[in-house]
C-alpha positions in Angstrom: -47.0 -24.0 -17.4 -49.5 -22.9 -20.0 -48.6 -25.8 -22.2 -49.1 -28.3 -19.3 -52.6 -26.8 -18.6 -53.5 -27.2 -22.3 -52.3 -30.9 -22.2 -54.3 -31.6 -19.1 -57.4 -29.9 -20.5 -57.1 -32.0 -23.7 -56.7 -35.2 -21.6 -59.8 -34.4 -19.6 -61.7 -33.8 -22.8 -60.6 -37.1 -24.3 -61.5 -39.1 -21.2 -64.9 -37.5 -21.0 -65.7 -38.2 -24.6 -64.5 -41.8 -24.1 -66.8 -42.2 -21.1 -69.6 -40.5 -23.0 -69.7 -43.5 -25.4 -69.1 -46.2 -22.9 -71.1 -45.3 -19.8 -74.9 -45.7 -19.7 -77.1 -43.2 -18.0 -78.6 -44.3 -14.7 -82.1 -42.8 -13.9 -81.4 -43.1 -10.2 -78.3 -40.9 -10.2 -78.5 -37.1 -9.6 -75.6 -34.6 -9.7 -75.7 -31.5 -7.5 -73.3 -28.5 -7.6 -73.5 -25.0 -6.2 -71.3 -22.0 -6.7 -69.0 -23.9 -9.1 -68.2 -26.5 -6.4 -66.9 -23.9 -3.9 -69.5 -24.5 -1.2 -72.8 -26.1 -0.1 -75.4 -23.4 -0.7 -78.2 -22.0 -2.9 -81.0 -23.7 -4.7 -79.2 -27.1 -5.2 -78.8 -27.3 -1.5 -82.4 -26.5 -0.8 -83.6 -29.0 -3.3 -81.3 -31.7 -2.0 -82.3 -31.1 1.6 -86.0 -31.3 0.7 -85.2 -34.7 -0.9 -83.4 -35.8 2.3 -86.4 -34.7 4.4 -88.6 -36.9 2.2 -86.2 -39.8 2.3 -85.4 -39.7 -1.4 -81.7 -39.7 -0.7 -82.3 -43.4 0.1 -83.9 -44.0 -3.3 -81.5 -41.9 -5.5 -77.7 -41.8 -5.6 -77.1 -38.1 -4.8 -73.6 -37.0 -6.0 -72.3 -33.6 -4.8 -69.4 -31.9 -6.7 -67.0 -30.0 -4.5 -63.5 -28.5 -4.9 -63.0 -29.8 -1.4 -65.0 -33.1 -1.0 -64.8 -33.0 2.8 -67.8 -30.8 3.2 -70.2 -31.8 6.1 -73.7 -32.1 4.7 -76.8 -34.1 5.7 -78.2 -37.2 4.1 -76.9 -40.2 2.2 -74.7 -39.0 -0.7 -71.4 -39.2 -2.5 -68.9 -36.4 -2.6 -66.7 -36.0 -5.7 -63.8 -33.7 -6.3 -64.2 -31.4 -9.3 -62.2 -32.3 -12.4 -61.2 -35.7 -11.3 -62.0 -39.1 -12.8 -65.1 -39.7 -10.7 -66.3 -36.2 -11.7 -66.2 -37.2 -15.4 -67.7 -40.6 -14.6 -70.8 -39.3 -12.8 -71.5 -36.5 -15.3 -71.9 -39.3 -17.8 -73.8 -41.5 -15.5 -76.3 -39.1 -14.0 -79.8 -38.8 -15.4 -80.2 -35.4 -13.7 -77.9 -32.4 -13.4 -79.0 -29.8 -10.8 -76.6 -26.9 -10.7 -76.8 -23.1 -10.2 -74.0 -21.9 -12.5 -72.6 -22.6 -16.0 -70.7 -25.8 -16.5 -67.5 -26.4 -18.6 -68.3 -26.6 -22.3 -66.7 -30.0 -22.6 -69.4 -31.5 -20.5 -71.6 -32.4 -23.4 -75.0 -33.6 -22.2 -76.5 -36.9 -23.5 -79.9 -36.8 -25.0 -81.5 -38.7 -22.2 -79.9 -36.5 -19.5 -82.0 -33.8 -17.9 -80.1 -30.5 -17.1 -81.9 -28.4 -14.5 -80.3 -25.0 -14.2 -81.5 -23.3 -11.0 -79.4 -20.1 -11.4 -78.5 -18.0 -8.3 -80.0 -14.6 -8.2 -82.4 -11.9 -9.3 -81.4 -10.0 -12.6 -81.4 -6.4 -11.3 -78.7 -5.7 -13.9 -77.9 -6.7 -17.4 -76.8 -10.3 -17.8 -75.0 -12.4 -20.4 -76.4 -11.8 -23.9 -78.0 -8.5 -22.8 -74.7 -7.0 -21.6 -73.2 -4.1 -23.6 -69.8 -4.1 -21.8 -67.9 -6.6 -19.7 -65.4 -6.2 -16.9 -66.0 -9.3 -14.7 -63.4 -11.5 -13.1 -60.8 -10.4 -15.6 -63.1 -11.1 -18.6 -63.0 -8.4 -21.2 -63.9 -10.2 -24.5 -67.7 -9.4 -24.7 -68.5 -11.3 -27.9 -66.4 -14.3 -26.8 -68.2 -14.3 -23.4 -71.6 -14.2 -25.1 -70.7 -17.0 -27.5 -69.6 -19.3 -24.6 -72.7 -18.4 -22.6 -75.0 -19.2 -25.5 -73.3 -22.6 -26.0 -73.7 -23.3 -22.3 -77.4 -22.2 -22.0 -78.3 -24.2 -25.1 -77.7 -27.4 -23.0 -80.2 -26.5 -20.3 -83.5 -28.4 -20.4 -85.1 -26.5 -17.5 -84.4 -23.1 -16.1 -85.7 -22.0 -12.7 -87.0 -18.5 -12.2 -88.1 -17.0 -8.9 -90.8 -14.8 -10.5 -92.3 -13.8 -13.8 -90.0 -10.7 -14.1 -86.9 -12.9 -13.8 -88.3 -15.4 -16.3 -88.8 -12.7 -18.9 -85.3 -11.3 -18.4 -83.7 -14.8 -18.4 -85.3 -15.6 -21.8 -83.5 -12.6 -23.3 -80.3 -12.7 -21.3 -79.7 -16.4 -21.7 -81.2 -16.9 -25.1 -83.3 -19.6 -23.5 -86.3 -21.0 -25.4 -87.0 -24.3 -23.5 -88.8 -25.0 -20.3 -89.0 -22.1 -17.9 -90.0 -23.0 -14.3 -91.4 -19.8 -12.7 -91.9 -21.5 -9.4 -89.8 -19.4 -7.0 -86.4 -20.2 -5.6 -86.2 -23.2 -3.2 -83.5 -21.4 -1.3 -86.0 -18.5 -0.5 -88.7 -20.7 0.9 -87.6 -20.1 4.4 -88.0 -16.4 3.9 -91.8 -16.8 3.5 -92.2 -19.4 6.1 -92.8 -16.9 8.9 -91.0 -17.7 12.1 -91.9 -14.8 14.5 -89.5 -15.9 17.2 -86.6 -15.9 14.7 -87.5 -12.5 13.4 -87.7 -11.0 16.9 -84.3 -12.4 17.8 -82.7 -11.0 14.7 -84.2 -7.5 15.3 -83.1 -7.5 19.0 -79.6 -8.7 18.0 -79.2 -5.9 15.4 -80.9 -3.3 17.6 -83.7 -2.7 15.0 -87.3 -1.5 15.7 -89.4 -4.5 16.7 -92.6 -2.9 15.3 -91.2 -2.1 11.8 -90.7 -4.1 8.6 -87.1 -4.4 7.6 -85.7 -4.6 4.1 -82.0 -5.6 3.6 -80.3 -4.9 0.3 -76.9 -6.6 0.2 -75.5 -7.1 -3.3 -72.9 -9.9 -3.4 -71.3 -9.2 -6.8 -69.9 -6.0 -8.4 -68.6 -6.5 -11.9 -65.9 -3.9 -11.6 -64.8 -4.9 -8.1 -63.7 -8.5 -8.6 -61.6 -9.9 -5.8 -60.6 -13.5 -4.8 -61.5 -13.1 -1.2 -64.9 -11.6 -0.3 -65.3 -9.8 3.0 -68.9 -9.1 4.0 -69.3 -5.5 5.2 -72.8 -4.4 6.2 -71.7 -0.8 5.7 -71.8 -1.5 1.9 -75.4 -2.7 2.2 -78.6 -0.8 2.7 -81.1 -1.4 5.5 -84.5 0.2 5.0 -86.9 0.5 8.0 -90.5 0.9 7.0 
């Protein structure tokens, strides 16, 4: 089985390199991927939906990468299954890559392609090159992990940061010395677009004081508690009433 996986990996690599030299970049093609193709979420989703709202999905060919390309999403777009022939084709064709996680190292970016890394969280712990130990998803080789991360981040043209604190940490953690966009996270825009009726309904539903400010701390990742199936449990979160 391991030999078969290696053969398939080498075949994918060869096909990608062949397309790399044969397919021209199209300035009207944009690739989107969130959470490694697992779902439709995060900053890529927010950016895409803003484009749809402005009618730009009618101008650009928007390609979404999914593990399951049957995801119901708005707008005019193409859905492509991860690690298939069209996946390799569009990564060579697209002028823009908009993703929120690292990509496979074999996806070598062309010089004219623009890679926009939106990332997916606030660095309240040590990340990547700043880590001193690693116990994450079965990964234990710290130096190997850092080397692969550095190779990956070296291909990013732009990195989105939600604030200046994150930008400073990202510079160090990702070894990133290119264009940092400290513009806030698109996915968080709704949090500052005050909707008093929505806020009231949430407080009533959760039986929280109407006249108090509420802070919810709900971490989604714990390095030493990696499981394949995540179950959301509010008892593991912290609700502060101010």
